[in-house]
KOLMILUM-849515 format. One record per residue (C-alpha): residue number from 1; residue in one letter; chain; x negated, y, z. Coordinates in steps of 0.2 Angstrom, whole numbers, always signed. Example, Ala and Ser with C-alpha at 12.3 -4.5 7.8 and 13.67 -1.06 7.14 Angstrom:
2
<seq->1	type->A	mol->A	u->-62	v->-22	w->+39>
<seq->2	type->S	mol->A	u->-68	v->-5	w->+36>
***
This chain:
332
<seq->1	type->M	mol->A	u->-163	v->+307	w->-193>
<seq->2	type->R	mol->A	u->-158	v->+301	w->-177>
<seq->3	type->M	mol->A	u->-161	v->+281	w->-181>
<seq->4	type->A	mol->A	u->-181	v->+282	w->-176>
<seq->5	type->P	mol->A	u->-178	v->+287	w->-158>
<seq->6	type->A	mol->A	u->-163	v->+278	w->-156>
<seq->7	type->L	mol->A	u->-173	v->+261	w->-160>
<seq->8	type->P	mol->A	u->-186	v->+262	w->-145>
<seq->9	type->R	mol->A	u->-172	v->+268	w->-135>
<seq->10	type->L	mol->A	u->-159	v->+252	w->-139>
<seq->11	type->L	mol->A	u->-176	v->+240	w->-137>
<seq->12	type->R	mol->A	u->-178	v->+247	w->-121>
<seq->13	type->I	mol->A	u->-160	v->+243	w->-116>
<seq->14	type->L	mol->A	u->-163	v->+225	w->-122>
<seq->15	type->R	mol->A	u->-176	v->+223	w->-115>
<seq->16	type->I	mol->A	u->-169	v->+230	w->-97>
<seq->17	type->A	mol->A	u->-155	v->+218	w->-98>
<seq->18	type->Y	mol->A	u->-165	v->+204	w->-104>
<seq->19	type->L	mol->A	u->-177	v->+203	w->-90>
<seq->20	type->A	mol->A	u->-161	v->+206	w->-78>
<seq->21	type->G	mol->A	u->-153	v->+193	w->-85>
<seq->22	type->L	mol->A	u->-169	v->+180	w->-85>
<seq->23	type->A	mol->A	u->-173	v->+184	w->-66>
<seq->24	type->I	mol->A	u->-153	v->+179	w->-63>
<seq->25	type->L	mol->A	u->-156	v->+164	w->-72>
<seq->26	type->I	mol->A	u->-174	v->+160	w->-63>
<seq->27	type->G	mol->A	u->-165	v->+163	w->-46>
<seq->28	type->W	mol->A	u->-150	v->+151	w->-52>
<seq->29	type->V	mol->A	u->-164	v->+136	w->-57>
<seq->30	type->A	mol->A	u->-174	v->+139	w->-41>
<seq->31	type->R	mol->A	u->-157	v->+137	w->-30>
<seq->32	type->T	mol->A	u->-149	v->+122	w->-41>
<seq->33	type->E	mol->A	u->-164	v->+112	w->-46>
<seq->34	type->W	mol->A	u->-177	v->+116	w->-32>
<seq->35	type->D	mol->A	u->-178	v->+100	w->-25>
<seq->36	type->E	mol->A	u->-184	v->+92	w->-41>
<seq->37	type->V	mol->A	u->-193	v->+106	w->-45>
<seq->38	type->D	mol->A	u->-203	v->+101	w->-29>
<seq->39	type->S	mol->A	u->-205	v->+84	w->-33>
<seq->40	type->L	mol->A	u->-214	v->+90	w->-48>
<seq->41	type->L	mol->A	u->-225	v->+103	w->-39>
<seq->42	type->S	mol->A	u->-228	v->+90	w->-26>
<seq->43	type->D	mol->A	u->-235	v->+76	w->-36>
<seq->44	type->A	mol->A	u->-247	v->+90	w->-47>
<seq->45	type->R	mol->A	u->-264	v->+85	w->-51>
<seq->46	type->P	mol->A	u->-272	v->+101	w->-44>
<seq->47	type->W	mol->A	u->-287	v->+100	w->-51>
<seq->48	type->L	mol->A	u->-282	v->+101	w->-68>
<seq->49	type->I	mol->A	u->-273	v->+115	w->-65>
<seq->50	type->V	mol->A	u->-289	v->+124	w->-59>
<seq->51	type->A	mol->A	u->-298	v->+118	w->-76>
<seq->52	type->S	mol->A	u->-286	v->+126	w->-84>
<seq->53	type->V	mol->A	u->-287	v->+144	w->-74>
<seq->54	type->A	mol->A	u->-307	v->+140	w->-78>
<seq->55	type->S	mol->A	u->-304	v->+138	w->-97>
<seq->56	type->S	mol->A	u->-292	v->+154	w->-99>
<seq->57	type->F	mol->A	u->-309	v->+164	w->-92>
<seq->58	type->V	mol->A	u->-316	v->+158	w->-110>
<seq->59	type->L	mol->A	u->-301	v->+167	w->-121>
<seq->60	type->I	mol->A	u->-305	v->+184	w->-115>
<seq->61	type->V	mol->A	u->-323	v->+180	w->-123>
<seq->62	type->I	mol->A	u->-317	v->+174	w->-140>
<seq->63	type->G	mol->A	u->-306	v->+190	w->-140>
<seq->64	type->A	mol->A	u->-322	v->+201	w->-136>
<seq->65	type->W	mol->A	u->-330	v->+191	w->-150>
<seq->66	type->F	mol->A	u->-317	v->+196	w->-161>
<seq->67	type->W	mol->A	u->-319	v->+212	w->-158>
<seq->68	type->R	mol->A	u->-338	v->+213	w->-162>
<seq->69	type->A	mol->A	u->-336	v->+204	w->-178>
<seq->70	type->A	mol->A	u->-323	v->+216	w->-183>
<seq->71	type->L	mol->A	u->-334	v->+231	w->-181>
<seq->72	type->H	mol->A	u->-348	v->+222	w->-187>
<seq->73	type->I	mol->A	u->-339	v->+219	w->-203>
<seq->74	type->Q	mol->A	u->-334	v->+238	w->-204>
<seq->75	type->G	mol->A	u->-351	v->+243	w->-203>
<seq->76	type->H	mol->A	u->-350	v->+249	w->-185>
<seq->77	type->G	mol->A	u->-357	v->+244	w->-169>
<seq->78	type->R	mol->A	u->-373	v->+235	w->-173>
<seq->79	type->D	mol->A	u->-384	v->+248	w->-165>
<seq->80	type->T	mol->A	u->-374	v->+247	w->-150>
<seq->81	type->P	mol->A	u->-384	v->+236	w->-138>
<seq->82	type->H	mol->A	u->-374	v->+223	w->-128>
<seq->83	type->L	mol->A	u->-357	v->+226	w->-140>
<seq->84	type->L	mol->A	u->-351	v->+208	w->-135>
<seq->85	type->T	mol->A	u->-353	v->+213	w->-114>
<seq->86	type->K	mol->A	u->-346	v->+229	w->-119>
<seq->87	type->T	mol->A	u->-330	v->+222	w->-128>
<seq->88	type->T	mol->A	u->-329	v->+207	w->-115>
<seq->89	type->V	mol->A	u->-328	v->+221	w->-102>
<seq->90	type->A	mol->A	u->-318	v->+233	w->-111>
<seq->91	type->A	mol->A	u->-306	v->+217	w->-113>
<seq->92	type->S	mol->A	u->-305	v->+212	w->-95>
<seq->93	type->R	mol->A	u->-301	v->+229	w->-87>
<seq->94	type->S	mol->A	u->-287	v->+230	w->-100>
<seq->95	type->L	mol->A	u->-280	v->+211	w->-96>
<seq->96	type->L	mol->A	u->-265	v->+220	w->-85>
<seq->97	type->A	mol->A	u->-258	v->+232	w->-100>
<seq->98	type->R	mol->A	u->-251	v->+216	w->-107>
<seq->99	type->Y	mol->A	u->-237	v->+216	w->-94>
<seq->100	type->V	mol->A	u->-232	v->+235	w->-98>
<seq->101	type->P	mol->A	u->-218	v->+235	w->-109>
<seq->102	type->G	mol->A	u->-221	v->+237	w->-128>
<seq->103	type->S	mol->A	u->-235	v->+225	w->-138>
<seq->104	type->V	mol->A	u->-247	v->+238	w->-142>
<seq->105	type->W	mol->A	u->-255	v->+244	w->-123>
<seq->106	type->Y	mol->A	u->-268	v->+230	w->-121>
<seq->107	type->A	mol->A	u->-276	v->+234	w->-138>
<seq->108	type->V	mol->A	u->-274	v->+252	w->-135>
<seq->109	type->G	mol->A	u->-284	v->+251	w->-118>
<seq->110	type->R	mol->A	u->-296	v->+241	w->-127>
<seq->111	type->V	mol->A	u->-298	v->+256	w->-141>
<seq->112	type->A	mol->A	u->-299	v->+269	w->-124>
<seq->113	type->L	mol->A	u->-312	v->+262	w->-117>
<seq->114	type->L	mol->A	u->-324	v->+258	w->-131>
<seq->115	type->R	mol->A	u->-322	v->+275	w->-138>
<seq->116	type->N	mol->A	u->-329	v->+281	w->-120>
<seq->117	type->A	mol->A	u->-342	v->+269	w->-124>
<seq->118	type->G	mol->A	u->-349	v->+279	w->-139>
<seq->119	type->L	mol->A	u->-339	v->+269	w->-153>
<seq->120	type->P	mol->A	u->-327	v->+278	w->-167>
<seq->121	type->V	mol->A	u->-307	v->+277	w->-166>
<seq->122	type->G	mol->A	u->-304	v->+273	w->-184>
<seq->123	type->P	mol->A	u->-313	v->+256	w->-185>
<seq->124	type->L	mol->A	u->-308	v->+250	w->-165>
<seq->125	type->S	mol->A	u->-288	v->+256	w->-171>
<seq->126	type->A	mol->A	u->-293	v->+243	w->-188>
<seq->127	type->T	mol->A	u->-300	v->+230	w->-177>
<seq->128	type->A	mol->A	u->-283	v->+231	w->-166>
<seq->129	type->I	mol->A	u->-273	v->+232	w->-181>
<seq->130	type->L	mol->A	u->-283	v->+216	w->-187>
<seq->131	type->E	mol->A	u->-280	v->+208	w->-172>
<seq->132	type->M	mol->A	u->-264	v->+207	w->-172>
<seq->133	type->A	mol->A	u->-261	v->+203	w->-189>
<seq->134	type->T	mol->A	u->-272	v->+189	w->-191>
<seq->135	type->S	mol->A	u->-268	v->+182	w->-173>
<seq->136	type->L	mol->A	u->-248	v->+181	w->-177>
<seq->137	type->T	mol->A	u->-253	v->+173	w->-194>
<seq->138	type->V	mol->A	u->-265	v->+159	w->-187>
<seq->139	type->V	mol->A	u->-255	v->+154	w->-172>
<seq->140	type->L	mol->A	u->-238	v->+152	w->-184>
<seq->141	type->M	mol->A	u->-246	v->+142	w->-196>
<seq->142	type->S	mol->A	u->-257	v->+131	w->-185>
<seq->143	type->G	mol->A	u->-241	v->+128	w->-176>
<seq->144	type->L	mol->A	u->-232	v->+123	w->-190>
<seq->145	type->A	mol->A	u->-246	v->+112	w->-196>
<seq->146	type->V	mol->A	u->-251	v->+103	w->-181>
<seq->147	type->L	mol->A	u->-232	v->+101	w->-178>
<seq->148	type->G	mol->A	u->-226	v->+94	w->-194>
<seq->149	type->L	mol->A	u->-242	v->+81	w->-192>
<seq->150	type->S	mol->A	u->-235	v->+75	w->-176>
<seq->151	type->G	mol->A	u->-218	v->+73	w->-183>
<seq->152	type->G	mol->A	u->-209	v->+85	w->-172>
<seq->153	type->I	mol->A	u->-202	v->+95	w->-187>
<seq->154	type->P	mol->A	u->-194	v->+87	w->-202>
<seq->155	type->G	mol->A	u->-206	v->+86	w->-215>
<seq->156	type->G	mol->A	u->-219	v->+79	w->-207>
<seq->157	type->A	mol->A	u->-238	v->+82	w->-218>
<seq->158	type->A	mol->A	u->-228	v->+92	w->-232>
<seq->159	type->W	mol->A	u->-230	v->+107	w->-220>
<seq->160	type->M	mol->A	u->-248	v->+107	w->-222>
<seq->161	type->V	mol->A	u->-246	v->+111	w->-242>
<seq->162	type->F	mol->A	u->-235	v->+127	w->-235>
<seq->163	type->V	mol->A	u->-247	v->+131	w->-222>
<seq->164	type->A	mol->A	u->-263	v->+130	w->-235>
<seq->165	type->V	mol->A	u->-254	v->+139	w->-247>
<seq->166	type->T	mol->A	u->-249	v->+154	w->-235>
<seq->167	type->L	mol->A	u->-266	v->+154	w->-227>
<seq->168	type->I	mol->A	u->-274	v->+158	w->-243>
<seq->169	type->V	mol->A	u->-263	v->+171	w->-249>
<seq->170	type->A	mol->A	u->-262	v->+179	w->-229>
<seq->171	type->T	mol->A	u->-282	v->+179	w->-229>
<seq->172	type->A	mol->A	u->-286	v->+183	w->-248>
<seq->173	type->P	mol->A	u->-293	v->+202	w->-249>
<seq->174	type->G	mol->A	u->-280	v->+203	w->-262>
<seq->175	type->G	mol->A	u->-263	v->+197	w->-252>
<seq->176	type->G	mol->A	u->-268	v->+200	w->-232>
<seq->177	type->G	mol->A	u->-282	v->+211	w->-236>
<seq->178	type->R	mol->A	u->-272	v->+223	w->-246>
<seq->179	type->V	mol->A	u->-259	v->+222	w->-234>
<seq->180	type->M	mol->A	u->-269	v->+227	w->-218>
<seq->181	type->A	mol->A	u->-277	v->+241	w->-228>
<seq->182	type->W	mol->A	u->-259	v->+248	w->-232>
<seq->183	type->L	mol->A	u->-255	v->+245	w->-213>
<seq->184	type->A	mol->A	u->-271	v->+256	w->-209>
<seq->185	type->A	mol->A	u->-269	v->+269	w->-221>
<seq->186	type->R	mol->A	u->-253	v->+273	w->-215>
<seq->187	type->R	mol->A	u->-262	v->+276	w->-196>
<seq->188	type->G	mol->A	u->-274	v->+286	w->-205>
<seq->189	type->I	mol->A	u->-287	v->+272	w->-205>
<seq->190	type->E	mol->A	u->-299	v->+266	w->-220>
<seq->191	type->L	mol->A	u->-301	v->+246	w->-218>
<seq->192	type->A	mol->A	u->-307	v->+236	w->-233>
<seq->193	type->L	mol->A	u->-313	v->+219	w->-231>
<seq->194	type->D	mol->A	u->-320	v->+204	w->-241>
<seq->195	type->W	mol->A	u->-318	v->+187	w->-242>
<seq->196	type->R	mol->A	u->-333	v->+183	w->-231>
<seq->197	type->G	mol->A	u->-327	v->+195	w->-217>
<seq->198	type->Y	mol->A	u->-309	v->+192	w->-217>
<seq->199	type->L	mol->A	u->-311	v->+171	w->-217>
<seq->200	type->R	mol->A	u->-321	v->+174	w->-202>
<seq->201	type->L	mol->A	u->-309	v->+185	w->-192>
<seq->202	type->I	mol->A	u->-296	v->+170	w->-196>
<seq->203	type->G	mol->A	u->-310	v->+158	w->-192>
<seq->204	type->I	mol->A	u->-314	v->+165	w->-175>
<seq->205	type->N	mol->A	u->-292	v->+167	w->-172>
<seq->206	type->V	mol->A	u->-293	v->+148	w->-177>
<seq->207	type->V	mol->A	u->-305	v->+145	w->-162>
<seq->208	type->F	mol->A	u->-295	v->+155	w->-150>
<seq->209	type->W	mol->A	u->-279	v->+147	w->-153>
<seq->210	type->G	mol->A	u->-288	v->+130	w->-152>
<seq->211	type->W	mol->A	u->-294	v->+135	w->-136>
<seq->212	type->S	mol->A	u->-278	v->+140	w->-128>
<seq->213	type->A	mol->A	u->-270	v->+126	w->-135>
<seq->214	type->V	mol->A	u->-283	v->+114	w->-124>
<seq->215	type->T	mol->A	u->-281	v->+127	w->-109>
<seq->216	type->F	mol->A	u->-262	v->+124	w->-109>
<seq->217	type->L	mol->A	u->-263	v->+107	w->-111>
<seq->218	type->L	mol->A	u->-273	v->+105	w->-96>
<seq->219	type->Y	mol->A	u->-259	v->+114	w->-88>
<seq->220	type->L	mol->A	u->-247	v->+102	w->-94>
<seq->221	type->R	mol->A	u->-256	v->+86	w->-89>
<seq->222	type->A	mol->A	u->-256	v->+92	w->-72>
<seq->223	type->F	mol->A	u->-239	v->+88	w->-70>
<seq->224	type->P	mol->A	u->-236	v->+67	w->-72>
<seq->225	type->A	mol->A	u->-219	v->+70	w->-79>
<seq->226	type->A	mol->A	u->-228	v->+76	w->-93>
<seq->227	type->D	mol->A	u->-237	v->+63	w->-96>
<seq->228	type->E	mol->A	u->-223	v->+54	w->-110>
<seq->229	type->F	mol->A	u->-225	v->+69	w->-121>
<seq->230	type->R	mol->A	u->-237	v->+67	w->-136>
<seq->231	type->T	mol->A	u->-252	v->+79	w->-136>
<seq->232	type->L	mol->A	u->-252	v->+83	w->-155>
<seq->233	type->L	mol->A	u->-231	v->+87	w->-150>
<seq->234	type->V	mol->A	u->-240	v->+99	w->-135>
<seq->235	type->V	mol->A	u->-251	v->+107	w->-145>
<seq->236	type->G	mol->A	u->-242	v->+111	w->-160>
<seq->237	type->G	mol->A	u->-226	v->+115	w->-149>
<seq->238	type->F	mol->A	u->-235	v->+128	w->-139>
<seq->239	type->L	mol->A	u->-243	v->+136	w->-153>
<seq->240	type->L	mol->A	u->-228	v->+139	w->-164>
<seq->241	type->T	mol->A	u->-218	v->+146	w->-148>
<seq->242	type->W	mol->A	u->-231	v->+155	w->-141>
<seq->243	type->G	mol->A	u->-231	v->+164	w->-159>
<seq->244	type->I	mol->A	u->-212	v->+165	w->-159>
<seq->245	type->G	mol->A	u->-213	v->+173	w->-141>
<seq->246	type->F	mol->A	u->-222	v->+188	w->-151>
<seq->247	type->L	mol->A	u->-208	v->+192	w->-163>
<seq->248	type->A	mol->A	u->-196	v->+194	w->-149>
<seq->249	type->P	mol->A	u->-198	v->+214	w->-144>
<seq->250	type->F	mol->A	u->-184	v->+211	w->-131>
<seq->251	type->A	mol->A	u->-194	v->+199	w->-121>
<seq->252	type->P	mol->A	u->-213	v->+206	w->-115>
<seq->253	type->Q	mol->A	u->-227	v->+193	w->-119>
<seq->254	type->G	mol->A	u->-213	v->+182	w->-125>
<seq->255	type->I	mol->A	u->-207	v->+176	w->-107>
<seq->256	type->G	mol->A	u->-192	v->+166	w->-108>
<seq->257	type->V	mol->A	u->-191	v->+164	w->-128>
<seq->258	type->F	mol->A	u->-206	v->+152	w->-125>
<seq->259	type->E	mol->A	u->-202	v->+143	w->-111>
<seq->260	type->L	mol->A	u->-183	v->+139	w->-119>
<seq->261	type->T	mol->A	u->-189	v->+133	w->-137>
<seq->262	type->M	mol->A	u->-203	v->+124	w->-130>
<seq->263	type->A	mol->A	u->-193	v->+115	w->-119>
<seq->264	type->T	mol->A	u->-183	v->+112	w->-136>
<seq->265	type->V	mol->A	u->-197	v->+105	w->-144>
<seq->266	type->L	mol->A	u->-201	v->+93	w->-132>
<seq->267	type->Q	mol->A	u->-183	v->+86	w->-130>
<seq->268	type->A	mol->A	u->-184	v->+85	w->-114>
<seq->269	type->E	mol->A	u->-172	v->+78	w->-102>
<seq->270	type->G	mol->A	u->-172	v->+90	w->-87>
<seq->271	type->I	mol->A	u->-172	v->+108	w->-97>
<seq->272	type->A	mol->A	u->-171	v->+118	w->-83>
<seq->273	type->R	mol->A	u->-186	v->+109	w->-73>
<seq->274	type->T	mol->A	u->-197	v->+108	w->-90>
<seq->275	type->V	mol->A	u->-194	v->+126	w->-93>
<seq->276	type->V	mol->A	u->-199	v->+129	w->-74>
<seq->277	type->V	mol->A	u->-215	v->+120	w->-75>
<seq->278	type->L	mol->A	u->-218	v->+130	w->-93>
<seq->279	type->G	mol->A	u->-215	v->+145	w->-85>
<seq->280	type->G	mol->A	u->-230	v->+140	w->-71>
<seq->281	type->Y	mol->A	u->-243	v->+143	w->-84>
<seq->282	type->R	mol->A	u->-238	v->+161	w->-84>
<seq->283	type->L	mol->A	u->-245	v->+161	w->-67>
<seq->284	type->V	mol->A	u->-261	v->+152	w->-70>
<seq->285	type->L	mol->A	u->-264	v->+167	w->-84>
<seq->286	type->L	mol->A	u->-258	v->+180	w->-72>
<seq->287	type->A	mol->A	u->-271	v->+173	w->-60>
<seq->288	type->R	mol->A	u->-285	v->+174	w->-73>
<seq->289	type->D	mol->A	u->-279	v->+192	w->-78>
<seq->290	type->F	mol->A	u->-281	v->+200	w->-59>
<seq->291	type->V	mol->A	u->-297	v->+190	w->-57>
<seq->292	type->A	mol->A	u->-306	v->+195	w->-73>
<seq->293	type->T	mol->A	u->-298	v->+212	w->-71>
<seq->294	type->S	mol->A	u->-305	v->+215	w->-54>
<seq->295	type->T	mol->A	u->-321	v->+208	w->-57>
<seq->296	type->A	mol->A	u->-324	v->+220	w->-72>
<seq->297	type->E	mol->A	u->-317	v->+235	w->-64>
<seq->298	type->F	mol->A	u->-329	v->+231	w->-50>
<seq->299	type->I	mol->A	u->-346	v->+228	w->-65>
<seq->300	type->A	mol->A	u->-341	v->+245	w->-73>
<seq->301	type->T	mol->A	u->-341	v->+255	w->-55>
<seq->302	type->R	mol->A	u->-357	v->+249	w->-53>
<seq->303	type->Q	mol->A	u->-363	v->+252	w->-69>
<seq->304	type->A	mol->A	u->-356	v->+270	w->-68>
<seq->305	type->L	mol->A	u->-365	v->+273	w->-51>
<seq->306	type->R	mol->A	u->-379	v->+268	w->-59>
<seq->307	type->E	mol->A	u->-379	v->+279	w->-74>
<seq->308	type->P	mol->A	u->-394	v->+292	w->-73>
<seq->309	type->E	mol->A	u->-388	v->+310	w->-69>
<seq->310	type->P	mol->A	u->-396	v->+325	w->-80>
<seq->311	type->P	mol->A	u->-411	v->+329	w->-79>
<seq->312	type->A	mol->A	u->-415	v->+343	w->-69>
<seq->313	type->T	mol->A	u->-421	v->+358	w->-78>
<seq->314	type->P	mol->A	u->-440	v->+361	w->-75>
<seq->315	type->P	mol->A	u->-447	v->+374	w->-66>
<seq->316	type->G	mol->A	u->-453	v->+389	w->-77>
<seq->317	type->S	mol->A	u->-441	v->+383	w->-89>
<seq->318	type->G	mol->A	u->-433	v->+400	w->-92>
<seq->319	type->A	mol->A	u->-416	v->+393	w->-85>
<seq->320	type->V	mol->A	u->-417	v->+402	w->-70>
<seq->321	type->D	mol->A	u->-431	v->+414	w->-69>
<seq->322	type->D	mol->A	u->-422	v->+424	w->-84>
<seq->323	type->A	mol->A	u->-415	v->+440	w->-82>
<seq->324	type->G	mol->A	u->-395	v->+440	w->-80>
<seq->325	type->Q	mol->A	u->-395	v->+421	w->-73>
<seq->326	type->D	mol->A	u->-391	v->+416	w->-57>
<seq->327	type->P	mol->A	u->-401	v->+404	w->-47>
<seq->328	type->P	mol->A	u->-393	v->+389	w->-43>
<seq->329	type->G	mol->A	u->-380	v->+387	w->-29>
<seq->330	type->T	mol->A	u->-376	v->+405	w->-31>
<seq->331	type->P	mol->A	u->-356	v->+406	w->-29>
<seq->332	type->R	mol->A	u->-348	v->+416	w->-43>
***
């Protein structure tokens, strides 16, 4: 009976120890490899970094598109005006929750904000479950497929057969759909998807991760030292290792796990400086998150101020004149 409370405590201890060790490692690398890192930064192409930051904003809209599609598939939100705008603003306002220890707070933030917009909690929670499960499936399978085609892992194109079979099972209502329904039922959420709806969500995730790979590729190409890495190897390695980072509960957002595994996939000569360059991509996303969150909060505040106040009670309605009722402003 004590195992359940002990697990979160153990993960918290592991996370703190891991982050402390990571901070020490970063400090050591910055001290011993600074000359090489400084040389890489001085040769960088700033316009590609700016392009990467700009491209990263599109990912917010694609994520909001997934939420709108998932709600529509469940039969909700069709009567909600400007649903895509609302899901985009909710996603933007919740972005900084991704940096809170734990992997659910980003989804929790969006559920809470969209619930306040009048959408039911059950379908919103089901959408969050669908997003996490389908996103992990797509990023790992896409990474294996592209990396196999690039020759980055043994087996080559044979991985395409494995990926195709896995995706068919994962996307079938009787396979992945049944697992999703079971997970949702454990949380008291009713979830029913057909082939068409489930494949549509998988397709949106393919678009999302394809755009994510382009965004990362723009960033990496900003450094001339990375020109030697083949495009397919970079794309496949990014998708696979970023997905692996999701599976590390002790590493928030997979920090450190992605950088080390990606440097290994690239077979870079200078592992330390490559890890530093790869870690810089998180600064791109962090800058995006700050700008998007600030902008969304500004928009939400303006909308709240523009909302009309409740109408005043018309004279003679009896609300004030009736016996036993106090006039406005009377202290109680």
